[in-house]
NUKOL-131613 format. One record per residue (C-alpha): residue in three letters; z, x, y. Coordinates in steps of 0.2 Angstrom, whole numbers. Layout:
# residues N
{rec 'ALA' {Z X Y}};
...
***
This chain:
# residues 171
{rec 'MET' {88 -18 4}};
{rec 'ASP' {104 -9 11}};
{rec 'LEU' {105 1 27}};
{rec 'ASN' {104 18 17}};
{rec 'GLU' {87 12 9}};
{rec 'ILE' {80 7 26}};
{rec 'GLN' {86 23 34}};
{rec 'ASP' {78 33 20}};
{rec 'MET' {62 23 24}};
{rec 'ILE' {63 28 42}};
{rec 'ASP' {66 46 38}};
{rec 'HIS' {51 46 27}};
{rec 'TYR' {38 35 36}};
{rec 'GLY' {44 34 54}};
{rec 'GLU' {52 21 64}};
{rec 'GLU' {36 13 71}};
{rec 'PHE' {29 11 53}};
{rec 'VAL' {46 4 46}};
{rec 'THR' {48 -8 61}};
{rec 'VAL' {31 -17 57}};
{rec 'ALA' {33 -15 38}};
{rec 'HIS' {51 -20 35}};
{rec 'PRO' {49 -39 36}};
{rec 'ILE' {37 -37 22}};
{rec 'PHE' {43 -24 10}};
{rec 'SER' {61 -30 12}};
{rec 'HIS' {57 -48 7}};
{rec 'THR' {64 -53 -10}};
{rec 'ILE' {48 -59 -17}};
{rec 'TYR' {39 -43 -11}};
{rec 'GLN' {52 -33 -21}};
{rec 'ILE' {45 -40 -37}};
{rec 'MET' {31 -28 -34}};
{rec 'LYS' {43 -14 -39}};
{rec 'THR' {42 -21 -57}};
{rec 'ILE' {23 -22 -58}};
{rec 'ASP' {14 -7 -66}};
{rec 'HIS' {0 -1 -55}};
{rec 'HIS' {-11 15 -58}};
{rec 'ASP' {3 28 -60}};
{rec 'GLY' {18 19 -53}};
{rec 'SER' {22 2 -46}};
{rec 'ALA' {12 -10 -35}};
{rec 'TYR' {26 -8 -22}};
{rec 'ASP' {24 11 -21}};
{rec 'HIS' {5 10 -21}};
{rec 'CYS' {4 -3 -7}};
{rec 'LEU' {17 8 3}};
{rec 'LYS' {6 23 1}};
{rec 'VAL' {-10 14 6}};
{rec 'ALA' {-1 6 21}};
{rec 'TYR' {6 23 27}};
{rec 'TYR' {-10 33 26}};
{rec 'ALA' {-20 19 34}};
{rec 'TYR' {-6 17 48}};
{rec 'ARG' {-8 36 52}};
{rec 'MET' {-27 35 54}};
{rec 'ALA' {-27 18 63}};
{rec 'LYS' {-14 26 75}};
{rec 'ARG' {-24 41 78}};
{rec 'TRP' {-40 31 81}};
{rec 'ASP' {-31 18 92}};
{rec 'TRP' {-35 4 80}};
{rec 'HIS' {-24 -12 77}};
{rec 'VAL' {-9 -3 69}};
{rec 'GLU' {1 -19 65}};
{rec 'ALA' {-13 -28 56}};
{rec 'THR' {-17 -12 47}};
{rec 'ILE' {0 -10 40}};
{rec 'ARG' {3 -28 36}};
{rec 'GLY' {-14 -30 28}};
{rec 'ALA' {-12 -14 18}};
{rec 'LEU' {5 -19 12}};
{rec 'LEU' {-1 -36 6}};
{rec 'HIS' {-18 -30 -1}};
{rec 'ASP' {-12 -30 -19}};
{rec 'PHE' {2 -44 -17}};
{rec 'HIS' {-5 -53 -33}};
{rec 'LEU' {12 -53 -42}};
{rec 'TYR' {5 -52 -59}};
{rec 'GLN' {3 -37 -71}};
{rec 'PHE' {-15 -35 -76}};
{rec 'SER' {-18 -36 -94}};
{rec 'LYS' {-33 -38 -105}};
{rec 'ARG' {-35 -55 -114}};
{rec 'PRO' {-37 -54 -133}};
{rec 'ARG' {-54 -52 -140}};
{rec 'ARG' {-61 -47 -122}};
{rec 'SER' {-69 -32 -116}};
{rec 'VAL' {-58 -21 -105}};
{rec 'LEU' {-73 -18 -94}};
{rec 'LEU' {-76 -36 -91}};
{rec 'GLU' {-57 -40 -89}};
{rec 'GLY' {-56 -26 -76}};
{rec 'LEU' {-71 -34 -67}};
{rec 'ARG' {-63 -51 -67}};
{rec 'HIS' {-47 -43 -60}};
{rec 'THR' {-56 -34 -47}};
{rec 'ARG' {-64 -50 -41}};
{rec 'ASN' {-49 -61 -42}};
{rec 'HIS' {-34 -52 -37}};
{rec 'PRO' {-38 -52 -19}};
{rec 'LYS' {-38 -71 -19}};
{rec 'HIS' {-21 -71 -28}};
{rec 'ALA' {-14 -58 -15}};
{rec 'LEU' {-20 -68 0}};
{rec 'ALA' {-14 -85 -7}};
{rec 'ASN' {3 -77 -10}};
{rec 'ALA' {4 -68 7}};
{rec 'LEU' {0 -85 15}};
{rec 'LEU' {15 -93 7}};
{rec 'TYR' {27 -81 15}};
{rec 'TRP' {19 -74 31}};
{rec 'ASN' {8 -79 45}};
{rec 'ILE' {-8 -69 42}};
{rec 'SER' {-20 -64 56}};
{rec 'GLY' {-39 -64 54}};
{rec 'LYS' {-39 -45 52}};
{rec 'GLU' {-25 -46 39}};
{rec 'LYS' {-34 -59 29}};
{rec 'ASP' {-50 -48 30}};
{rec 'ILE' {-41 -33 24}};
{rec 'ILE' {-33 -43 9}};
{rec 'GLU' {-48 -52 4}};
{rec 'ASN' {-61 -38 6}};
{rec 'HIS' {-52 -22 1}};
{rec 'MET' {-62 -21 -16}};
{rec 'PHE' {-79 -15 -9}};
{rec 'PRO' {-93 -16 -16}};
{rec 'PHE' {-87 -32 -24}};
{rec 'SER' {-84 -39 -6}};
{rec 'ILE' {-89 -33 11}};
{rec 'PRO' {-75 -30 24}};
{rec 'ARG' {-79 -37 41}};
{rec 'CYS' {-67 -27 52}};
{rec 'ARG' {-65 -8 54}};
{rec 'GLU' {-47 -9 48}};
{rec 'ALA' {-52 -18 32}};
{rec 'TRP' {-65 -4 29}};
{rec 'LEU' {-51 9 31}};
{rec 'ILE' {-40 0 19}};
{rec 'SER' {-54 -1 6}};
{rec 'PHE' {-57 17 8}};
{rec 'ILE' {-39 23 7}};
{rec 'ASP' {-35 11 -7}};
{rec 'LYS' {-49 20 -18}};
{rec 'TYR' {-43 37 -12}};
{rec 'VAL' {-25 33 -17}};
{rec 'ALA' {-30 25 -33}};
{rec 'ILE' {-40 40 -39}};
{rec 'TRP' {-25 51 -34}};
{rec 'GLU' {-13 40 -44}};
{rec 'TYR' {-25 39 -59}};
{rec 'SER' {-27 58 -59}};
{rec 'VAL' {-9 61 -59}};
{rec 'ARG' {-7 50 -74}};
{rec 'ALA' {-21 58 -83}};
{rec 'LYS' {-14 75 -79}};
{rec 'ARG' {3 70 -86}};
{rec 'THR' {-5 63 -102}};
{rec 'PHE' {-15 78 -104}};
{rec 'ARG' {1 89 -102}};
{rec 'ALA' {11 78 -114}};
{rec 'LYS' {-3 79 -128}};
{rec 'THR' {-4 98 -125}};
{rec 'ARG' {15 100 -128}};
{rec 'LEU' {14 90 -144}};
{rec 'LYS' {0 101 -151}};
{rec 'ARG' {10 117 -147}};
{rec 'HIS' {26 110 -156}};
{rec 'ARG' {16 105 -172}};
***
């Protein structure tokens, strides 16, 4: 990342957030997440949103801000594009991904960063009710992840609906 990109991040998210997040989001391997589709954008954008919203709440409540940011940035660091295997149910494949991607995210995170116990809990257990968070920061990430995902899916659905409506009008 160049200095202009970092300055843009500071202007958008604030210096405290970027100071903690920079070693992760600027890492070459983490940048791969920009190419992985996720909900309505990239996995990179999704994790940044979750991390920022969680950071704001953790700061307000005087919780562990650094673990919250880092865990949230790494919660979907699985580095693969979800895809349904041939002749498999999309529902069953989605459940398989739901159960397995936190394990892949944690394994990948451990390859590149020293992960605290709270960060491990956040990454491993953000998919409640399929796993149970143990610390309040992990509960927070689980909740915010779902909130952001619903928002992202609704934006995508709205865009799809508008595109279909435009096509019908032009026929």
